[in-house]
C-alpha positions as CSV (number, residue, x, y, z in Angstrom):
1,M,-24.3,6.8,8.2
2,A,-20.8,6.6,9.7
3,G,-17.9,8.6,8.2
4,S,-15.3,7.2,5.9
5,R,-12.6,5.0,7.4
6,W,-10.1,6.7,5.1
7,V,-8.4,10.1,4.9
8,E,-6.6,11.3,1.8
9,G,-2.9,11.9,2.0
10,R,-0.1,12.9,-0.3
11,G,-0.7,12.1,-3.9
12,G,-4.2,11.0,-3.3
13,R,-3.2,7.9,-1.4
14,K,-5.7,6.8,1.3
15,F,-4.8,6.2,4.9
16,D,-6.8,4.5,7.8
17,K,-7.9,7.2,10.2
18,K,-7.4,4.9,13.2
19,T,-4.2,3.1,12.4
20,G,-2.5,5.5,10.0
21,K,-1.7,2.5,7.7
22,S,-2.2,3.0,3.9
23,R,-5.2,1.5,2.3
24,A,-2.9,-0.7,0.2
25,R,-1.2,-2.1,3.3
26,T,-4.5,-2.6,5.1
27,N,-6.1,-4.3,2.1
28,W,-3.1,-6.6,1.7
29,E,-2.9,-7.5,5.4
30,E,-6.6,-8.1,5.8
31,S,-6.6,-10.3,2.7
32,H,-3.5,-12.4,3.7
33,G,-4.3,-12.5,7.5
34,K,-0.8,-11.3,8.4
35,P,1.3,-8.1,8.3
36,V,3.5,-7.2,5.4
37,P,6.9,-8.7,6.3
38,P,9.2,-6.2,8.1
39,G,11.4,-4.3,5.7
40,K,9.3,-5.1,2.7
41,H,7.5,-2.7,0.4
42,L,4.1,-3.0,-1.4
43,H,4.4,-2.4,-5.1
44,H,1.4,-1.4,-7.2
45,I,1.7,-3.6,-10.2
46,D,-0.2,-1.4,-12.6
47,G,1.7,1.7,-11.5
48,N,-1.4,3.3,-10.2
49,S,-0.9,4.1,-6.5
50,R,-4.6,4.7,-6.1
51,N,-5.4,1.2,-7.2
52,D,-5.2,-0.6,-3.9
53,A,-6.9,-3.8,-5.0
54,V,-5.2,-6.9,-3.5
55,E,-4.5,-8.4,-6.9
56,N,-2.6,-5.2,-7.8
57,L,-0.2,-5.4,-4.8
58,Q,3.1,-7.2,-4.8
59,V,5.4,-7.6,-1.8
60,V,9.0,-6.7,-2.8
61,S,12.3,-5.9,-1.1
62,P,13.4,-2.2,-1.1
63,E,16.1,-3.2,-3.6
64,E,13.5,-4.8,-6.0
65,H,11.3,-1.7,-5.6
66,A,14.2,0.6,-6.5
67,K,14.9,-1.3,-9.7
68,I,11.2,-0.9,-10.7
69,H,11.1,2.7,-9.6
70,P,14.6,4.2,-9.8
71,W,13.5,7.5,-8.3
72,L,12.8,5.7,-5.0
73,R,16.6,5.4,-4.4
């Protein structure tokens, strides 16, 4: 059986061993067939950064993300 594609990073977030991309970004990009637009962030709608289900991810601007999470400023 092959090893896991993911390695655990800061705060329990998962990252692709090969590309270094977060599991959230990888899931979103694979689902949408294109990269997350440059300069945009992925927001976890339910606030759980470990829930990388595509339906829980929303593309937002850094400004929008800072309004949702003021500590990101």
